[in-house]
C-alpha positions in Angstrom: 36.4 -97.1 29.6 37.4 -93.5 30.3 34.5 -91.0 30.2 34.9 -87.6 28.7 34.0 -84.7 31.0 30.7 -83.0 29.9 30.5 -79.1 29.8 27.2 -77.5 30.8 26.0 -74.4 29.0 26.1 -71.5 31.5 23.3 -68.8 31.1 21.7 -65.9 32.9 19.2 -66.5 35.5 15.9 -64.6 35.5 17.1 -62.4 38.4 20.3 -61.5 36.7 18.4 -60.6 33.5 16.0 -58.4 35.4 18.8 -56.6 37.2 20.6 -56.0 33.8 17.4 -54.6 32.3 16.8 -52.4 35.3 20.4 -51.0 35.1 20.0 -50.4 31.4 16.8 -48.6 31.9 18.3 -46.4 34.6 21.3 -45.5 32.3 18.9 -44.7 29.5 16.8 -42.4 31.7 19.9 -40.6 32.9 21.1 -40.1 29.3 17.7 -38.9 28.2 17.4 -36.5 31.1 20.7 -35.0 30.4 19.8 -34.7 26.7 16.5 -32.9 27.6 18.4 -30.5 30.0 21.0 -29.7 27.3 18.3 -29.2 24.6 16.2 -26.9 26.9 19.3 -24.8 27.7 20.2 -24.5 24.0 16.6 -23.5 23.1 16.6 -20.9 25.8 19.9 -19.5 24.6 18.7 -19.4 21.0 15.4 -17.8 22.0 17.3 -15.1 24.0 19.6 -14.4 21.1 16.6 -14.0 18.8 15.0 -11.5 21.2 18.2 -9.5 21.5 18.6 -9.5 17.7 14.9 -8.3 17.3 15.4 -5.5 19.8 18.7 -4.5 18.0 16.8 -4.3 14.6 14.1 -2.2 16.2 16.6 0.2 17.8 18.4 0.6 14.5 15.1 1.3 12.7 13.9 3.8 15.3 17.3 5.6 15.2 17.1 5.9 11.4 13.5 7.3 11.7 14.6 10.0 14.1 17.7 10.8 12.1 15.6 11.4 9.0 13.2 13.7 10.8 12.3 16.5 8.4 12.5 20.3 9.3 9.3 21.1 7.4 7.2 24.1 8.4 3.4 23.8 8.5 0.3 25.3 10.0 -2.1 23.7 12.4 -5.9 24.1 12.6 -5.4 27.2 14.7 -3.2 28.8 12.0 0.0 28.5 14.1 3.2 27.9 12.2 5.6 25.4 13.6 8.1 22.7 12.6 6.6 19.2 11.8 7.3 17.7 15.2 5.1 17.4 18.2 6.1 15.4 21.2 6.1 14.9 24.9 7.6 12.4 27.3 5.5 9.5 26.2 5.0 9.9 22.5 6.4 11.7 19.4 4.9 12.7 16.1 7.1 13.9 13.2 7.7 13.7 9.5 10.4 11.3 8.3 11.5 9.4 5.2 10.3 5.8 4.6 11.0 3.6 1.6 8.0 2.7 -0.6 7.3 -0.4 -2.7 8.9 1.1 -5.7 12.1 1.7 -3.7 11.8 5.5 -3.6 11.9 7.2 -0.2 8.9 9.5 0.5 7.8 11.7 3.4 5.5 10.1 6.0 4.0 11.2 9.2 5.2 8.9 12.0 4.0 8.4 15.5 5.8 6.4 18.2 3.9 5.4 21.3 3.0 2.5 23.6 -0.4 0.8 23.1 -2.2 -1.4 25.6 -3.6 -4.7 24.3 -6.4 -7.0 25.5 -3.7 -9.0 27.2 -1.4 -7.6 29.8 1.4 -7.3 27.3 2.0 -3.7 26.0 3.4 -2.9 22.6 5.7 -0.3 21.0 3.6 1.0 18.0 4.5 2.9 14.9 1.6 4.6 13.1 2.2 6.2 9.7 0.4 7.9 6.8 1.8 9.8 3.8 2.7 13.5 4.2 1.0 15.9 1.8 2.6 19.3 1.1 0.4 22.1 2.2 -1.8 20.1 4.6 -3.1 21.6 7.8 -2.5 19.4 10.9 -4.5 18.8 14.0 -1.9 18.0 16.6 -4.5 16.4 18.9 -5.6 14.0 16.2 -2.8 13.9 13.6 -4.1 10.8 11.9 -7.6 11.9 11.4 -8.6 13.8 8.3 -8.9 17.6 8.5 -9.5 17.9 4.8 -7.9 21.3 4.9 -5.0 22.7 3.0 -3.4 26.0 2.4 -5.4 28.4 0.2 -8.5 26.4 0.8 -7.2 23.3 -1.1 -8.8 20.0 -0.3 -6.3 17.5 0.9 -6.9 13.8 0.2 -6.9 11.5 3.2 -5.1 8.2 3.4 -5.9 5.7 6.1 -3.0 5.3 8.6 -1.1 2.1 9.0 -0.2 0.7 12.4 2.7 -1.6 13.0 3.9 -3.4 16.1 7.7 -2.8 16.5 8.2 -4.5 19.9 6.3 -6.2 22.6 6.7 -6.1 26.4 7.2 -2.3 26.4 5.7 -0.6 29.4 6.6 3.1 28.8 8.6 5.4 26.5 10.7 8.3 27.7 11.5 11.1 25.3 13.6 14.1 26.0 14.6 16.9 23.6 17.8 19.0 23.7 17.3 22.7 23.2 19.8 25.6 22.9 18.6 28.9 24.3 19.5 32.4 23.1 22.7 32.3 25.2 23.6 29.0 23.5 23.2 27.0 26.7 21.9 23.4 26.4 18.7 22.4 28.1 16.8 19.1 28.1 13.0 19.4 27.7 10.2 16.9 28.2 8.0 18.5 25.5 8.6 19.7 22.0 5.5 21.7 21.1 5.0 24.6 18.7 8.7 25.0 18.1 10.1 26.5 14.9 13.1 24.1 14.6 13.8 20.4 15.4 15.6 19.6 18.6 19.4 19.2 18.4 19.2 15.9 20.1 16.5 13.4 21.0 17.0 11.1 23.9 14.8 7.9 23.7 14.5 5.3 26.4 12.3 2.2 26.5 11.2 0.7 29.8 10.3 -3.0 29.8 7.4 -4.5 31.6 7.9 -6.4 34.8 6.0 -9.4 36.0 3.1 -7.2 37.2 2.8 -5.5 33.8 4.3 -2.3 35.2 7.3 -0.3 34.1 10.5 -1.9 35.3 13.8 -0.1 35.8 15.8 1.1 32.8 17.7 -2.0 31.5 20.5 -1.4 28.9 20.3 -5.2 28.1 16.7 -4.6 27.1 17.1 -1.2 25.4 20.1 1.1 25.7 19.4 4.8 25.9 19.5 6.2 22.4 20.8 9.7 21.6 19.9 10.7 18.1 20.7 13.9 16.2 18.5 14.8 13.2 20.6 14.8 10.0 20.4 18.6 9.5 22.4 19.1 12.7 25.0 16.4 12.1 27.6 18.9 11.1 26.2 22.0 12.7 29.1 22.6 15.0 27.1 22.3 18.3 28.6 20.4 21.3 26.2 17.5 21.7 25.7 16.2 25.2 
């Protein structure tokens, strides 16, 4: 009798199975690590783009505020007559146009400055309140009520509103272009008790460094803005 050959079923040994599982786990860890790195890089890129876009919107908004500065004349509490703008190197107060809830633009007092917070992070702040024709201003406290108006009229007071425009701002730097009697341009660091608006306003924002101090000017953070009030847009001056 001829016997038929028998075939044994070949299988994995326990050692081979453990090696296969180990290799599979290592491959999965490498793939997951690469995925986490790619995801983290993408999130950082998206976050950076969002910050750049936010700064661009703020820059556009601030430019519009300065362009719409109004050449109004008013008296202060010492009866001195001047244009409705008072500024130095670190802050600026002026009257501008802002849209209201009903869609109509109205005149508002506006102040741009840097405010320190309880944390180390500083903020670019805009403070506003409605402008009332005939009011008398205290330039040292422009958002506190004086209650005084021309001819002894009582001016109603509206509580100012404060808005955070941008965080991580260490300092502001304002400069104002003036033309003297000989028509020569001159940059000033103050605009106080003037009869007209400056021809140009130079506005720079300095970011905070790791120690919370003012870092160097960084055009990637905030490019230098040169803004001309609307009334000078076609005035024929040579703007620097």
